[in-house]
N, C-alpha and C positions, 0 to 999 in steps of 0.2 A: 422581476427574478424572484416573484412569491413562488415556493416550493423547493428553490435551491437547498442544497445542503450546506448551512453556514459552517459548521464544524465539525469535526468526529474527534472523540478522545479516545484513546487505545490502552488498556492496562497492560504494563509490562512488568516482568518479574524482576528486571535489573535495568534500569534507567541506562545506565553508562555502557553497558553492553550493547542494549538496543539503539542508542545515538547513532554511532556510525552506521548500521543498517539504514536507517532511517534517511540519514543524511545522502546516502548513495542514492536511494530509491526515488525518495521525494525531491531531491536535487534533480536527477534525470528528469523527472516530470515536470520540473519549473518551480516547484516550490521553495524559498528560500527561508533559511533557519529565524525565526524571528524571537519571540520572547520566551523565557524559562525562568524556572523557581528552582528551588531544593529537590521538588519531586516532580516537575514537568519539563517538558520543551515542548514549543509548537513551530511549524512550519506553515508559512502562506503562501497562497497561489494569486499572486499580484494580478488582479484584472482591474480593467476599469470601473466595474460595476461593485466592486467589494473585492472582499479579500477570502475567500474559504479556507479553512484550514485544519490541519491534521496534528493533532498533540498525542505524544506518549506521555503517560503518567505512572508513575510508580506504584503497583499494585500493594494493596492494604493487606491483603492476606495470600496466603500460597493457595496453591491448585493449579494443576496443568489445564490451560485453555481445552476445549471440548467443543468442536464447532457442531454438534450434533444435539449437544446440551441446549435449552433455552438461552438466547442470546444471538450472539454477531456468528452468522456462518462464514461469511468472507466479505471482503470490502474489493471492489473493481473498479480501476480506472481507465479513461477512454484513451485510446492510441490514435493516431492521425492517419498511420497505413500498416501493413503486415511489416515492413522493413523497420519501424519504430518499435513495434514488437521484439522483432530479433535484435534489435539494439540493445533493449533494455536486459533482453535474456542474456545477450553476451556480458553485460555490465553485471549482471547477477552472479555470472560465473566468476569474473574477475575476483568478487569481494566473498567468495565462497556460500553464497545463499544457498539455501534447500529449494530445489527444483522439484514440484510436485509432477507436472506436467509440463515438457518443453513445447516450444510454440507448436501448434497445429491449429489445423481447421475442424472444427465442432460443429458440424451440420445438425446435430441434434438439438442444437439452442437457436441456431438461426442460419439460413444460406450466408456463406462468406465470413461466419465468424470465426475469428483466429485470435488467439490467445495462449500466453504463457501464463501458468498458474505455478505460486510460490509460496514459502512461508517464510514469516518473521522469525527472530530468535527464540519468541516461544511458541511457535508452531501456528500462528494466526495465519490462516489462508488468505492469499493476496493474489490479484489479477490483473492484468494488463490485456485489453481487449479491442481489436480493432473490428468494427462491422461495415461495411461499404455502404 
C-alpha cells in the first residue's frame, strides 16, 4: 500500500455547519464518522489493509477558499459506475449542496470519464468520478 493516501485534513470555516455535509457525502462513499475533538471531526474508510481518513478541521484564520491560489485545487473520489455518480448527484440535491457541474461525460480528461463536480459549504471543489 506504499503511496496510498493515509489521511487528508480539510480546513473549514464552521465545523458544525460542515459536519452534516461531510456526513452525507462521506457516508455515501462508505466512510464512517470516527473520532472528533473540539475543533475537528474525522471519517474513516474501513478497509482490511488500513483506514484512510478524511477530517475537517476548524480554520484558525478567516479567508475564503481559492482553488486557484497555492494549495488544494480539488479532491476527487472514485465511483464504481456512472449510476454511482448519478446516485451521489441525487443525494447532493437532497441536502442542498452546490453543484458545480452535474454528471456528464468529460472526454477532455479521458475517454469514458464521467463525473459530478460539487462544492462543500466553504466552496472547496469536490468530485466523484467513474472511469471504465
